[in-house]
C-alpha positions in Angstrom: -65.4 -94.0 -120.6 -62.3 -94.3 -118.5 -59.7 -97.1 -118.9 -57.6 -98.3 -116.1 -54.0 -99.4 -116.8 -52.9 -102.3 -114.7 -49.6 -101.9 -113.1 -47.7 -104.7 -111.5 -47.8 -104.5 -107.7 -44.5 -103.9 -106.0 -43.9 -105.4 -102.5 -42.5 -102.3 -100.8 -42.2 -104.1 -97.5 -39.0 -105.7 -98.7 -37.6 -102.3 -99.5 -38.4 -101.0 -96.0 -37.0 -104.2 -94.5 -33.7 -103.8 -96.3 -33.4 -100.1 -95.2 -34.2 -101.1 -91.6 -31.6 -103.9 -91.7 -29.0 -101.5 -93.3 -29.7 -98.9 -90.6 -29.3 -101.4 -87.9 -26.0 -102.5 -89.3 -24.8 -98.9 -89.6 -24.8 -98.8 -93.4 -25.2 -95.3 -94.8 -28.3 -95.4 -97.0 -28.3 -91.7 -97.8 -27.4 -90.3 -101.1 -23.8 -90.9 -102.2 -21.2 -88.3 -101.5 -19.5 -86.4 -104.3 -16.0 -85.1 -104.6 -15.3 -81.4 -105.0 -14.5 -82.0 -108.6 -17.9 -83.7 -109.2 -19.7 -80.8 -107.4 -17.8 -78.3 -109.5 -18.8 -80.1 -112.6 -22.4 -80.2 -111.5 -22.2 -76.5 -110.9 -20.8 -76.0 -114.4 -17.8 -74.1 -113.1 -14.2 -74.3 -114.2 -11.5 -74.6 -111.6 -10.6 -71.0 -112.3 -14.2 -69.9 -111.7 -14.4 -71.8 -108.4 -11.0 -70.3 -107.3 -12.2 -66.8 -108.1 -15.7 -67.2 -106.4 -14.2 -68.8 -103.3 -11.2 -66.3 -103.2 -8.5 -69.0 -103.1 -5.8 -69.8 -105.5 -6.2 -72.1 -108.5 -3.4 -74.3 -107.1 -5.4 -74.6 -103.9 -8.5 -75.8 -105.9 -6.2 -78.3 -107.7 -4.8 -79.5 -104.3 -8.3 -80.0 -103.0 -9.5 -81.9 -106.1 -6.4 -84.1 -106.4 -6.1 -84.7 -102.7 -2.3 -84.3 -102.9 -2.1 -82.1 -99.9 -4.4 -81.3 -97.0 -5.9 -77.9 -96.8 -7.2 -75.9 -93.9 -10.8 -76.2 -92.8 -11.3 -72.5 -93.4 -10.2 -72.8 -97.0 -12.5 -75.9 -97.6 -15.4 -74.0 -96.1 -14.8 -71.1 -98.5 -14.8 -73.4 -101.5 -17.9 -75.3 -100.2 -19.7 -72.0 -99.6 -19.0 -70.9 -103.2 -20.3 -74.3 -104.5 -23.4 -74.1 -102.2 -24.3 -70.6 -103.6 -23.9 -71.8 -107.2 -25.9 -75.0 -106.7 -28.5 -73.3 -104.4 -28.2 -75.9 -101.7 -26.1 -76.3 -98.5 -23.0 -78.4 -98.9 -21.1 -79.3 -95.7 -17.7 -81.0 -95.2 -19.6 -84.2 -94.3 -21.3 -84.2 -97.7 -18.0 -84.4 -99.6 -15.8 -87.4 -100.1 -12.1 -87.6 -100.4 -11.3 -84.3 -98.6 -8.0 -83.9 -96.9 -8.6 -81.3 -94.1 -5.9 -80.4 -91.7 
Protein backbone atom coordinates (compact mmCIF):
# COMPACT_ATOMS: atom_id res chain seq x y z
CA UNK A 1 0.00 0.00 0.00
CA UNK A 2 1.47 3.32 -1.02
CA UNK A 3 0.54 6.61 0.46
CA UNK A 4 0.77 9.88 -1.30
CA UNK A 5 1.72 13.02 0.52
CA UNK A 6 -0.06 16.08 -0.70
CA UNK A 7 2.24 19.01 -1.24
CA UNK A 8 0.91 22.48 -1.84
CA UNK A 9 1.27 23.52 -5.44
CA UNK A 10 3.55 26.42 -6.22
CA UNK A 11 2.81 28.77 -9.06
CA UNK A 12 6.24 28.84 -10.72
CA UNK A 13 5.03 31.07 -13.52
CA UNK A 14 5.37 34.03 -11.16
CA UNK A 15 9.00 33.13 -10.47
CA UNK A 16 9.78 32.99 -14.17
CA UNK A 17 7.92 36.24 -14.78
CA UNK A 18 9.96 37.97 -12.08
CA UNK A 19 13.23 36.69 -13.59
CA UNK A 20 12.20 37.77 -17.08
CA UNK A 21 11.26 41.21 -15.80
CA UNK A 22 14.55 41.45 -13.87
CA UNK A 23 16.54 40.44 -16.95
CA UNK A 24 14.70 42.98 -19.09
CA UNK A 25 15.51 45.70 -16.56
CA UNK A 26 19.18 44.71 -16.45
CA UNK A 27 19.08 43.39 -12.89
CA UNK A 28 21.71 40.78 -12.14
CA UNK A 29 19.86 37.64 -11.00
CA UNK A 30 22.99 35.49 -10.78
CA UNK A 31 24.50 34.34 -7.52
CA UNK A 32 25.83 37.16 -5.35
CA UNK A 33 29.47 38.11 -5.62
CA UNK A 34 31.83 37.57 -2.72
CA UNK A 35 34.85 39.51 -1.51
CA UNK A 36 38.32 37.98 -1.49
CA UNK A 37 38.03 37.70 2.28
CA UNK A 38 34.75 35.77 2.01
CA UNK A 39 36.29 33.46 -0.60
CA UNK A 40 39.36 32.94 1.58
CA UNK A 41 37.15 32.10 4.55
CA UNK A 42 35.15 29.68 2.39
CA UNK A 43 38.44 28.03 1.37
CA UNK A 44 39.39 27.72 5.06
CA UNK A 45 42.65 29.58 4.46
CA UNK A 46 44.42 32.15 6.58
CA UNK A 47 45.71 35.32 4.96
CA UNK A 48 49.20 33.89 5.43
CA UNK A 49 48.19 30.66 3.62
CA UNK A 50 46.72 32.60 0.71
CA UNK A 51 49.81 34.82 0.46
CA UNK A 52 52.08 31.77 0.37
CA UNK A 53 49.94 29.85 -2.15
CA UNK A 54 49.60 32.85 -4.48
CA UNK A 55 53.24 33.92 -4.00
CA UNK A 56 52.44 37.47 -2.94
CA UNK A 57 53.17 39.25 0.32
CA UNK A 58 50.86 39.15 3.32
CA UNK A 59 50.57 42.94 3.14
CA UNK A 60 49.32 42.61 -0.45
CA UNK A 61 46.61 40.18 0.68
CA UNK A 62 45.64 42.68 3.39
CA UNK A 63 45.52 45.53 0.82
CA UNK A 64 43.28 43.45 -1.45
CA UNK A 65 40.95 42.48 1.39
CA UNK A 66 40.66 45.95 2.90
CA UNK A 67 40.53 47.77 -0.43
CA UNK A 68 42.91 50.43 0.90
CA UNK A 69 45.03 50.49 -2.24
CA UNK A 70 44.59 49.18 -5.77
CA UNK A 71 46.70 46.22 -6.86
CA UNK A 72 47.76 45.12 -10.31
CA UNK A 73 45.64 42.79 -12.38
CA UNK A 74 48.52 40.29 -12.43
CA UNK A 75 48.59 40.11 -8.62
CA UNK A 76 44.80 39.75 -8.39
CA UNK A 77 44.89 36.91 -10.92
CA UNK A 78 47.55 35.10 -8.88
CA UNK A 79 45.40 35.36 -5.76
CA UNK A 80 42.24 34.26 -7.58
CA UNK A 81 44.11 31.35 -9.13
CA UNK A 82 45.16 30.16 -5.66
CA UNK A 83 41.58 30.47 -4.42
CA UNK A 84 40.25 28.69 -7.52
CA UNK A 85 42.59 25.76 -6.92
CA UNK A 86 41.62 25.49 -3.27
CA UNK A 87 37.87 25.81 -3.92
CA UNK A 88 38.03 23.59 -7.03
CA UNK A 89 36.15 26.07 -9.22
CA UNK A 90 37.12 28.93 -11.48
CA UNK A 91 36.95 32.38 -9.92
CA UNK A 92 37.36 35.36 -12.24
CA UNK A 93 37.77 39.04 -11.46
CA UNK A 94 34.12 39.55 -12.44
CA UNK A 95 33.06 37.04 -9.75
CA UNK A 96 34.57 39.11 -6.93
CA UNK A 97 33.16 42.28 -5.40
CA UNK A 98 35.05 45.25 -3.96
CA UNK A 99 38.29 44.69 -5.88
CA UNK A 100 40.46 47.70 -6.62
CA UNK A 101 42.46 46.79 -9.72
CA UNK A 102 44.82 49.26 -11.32
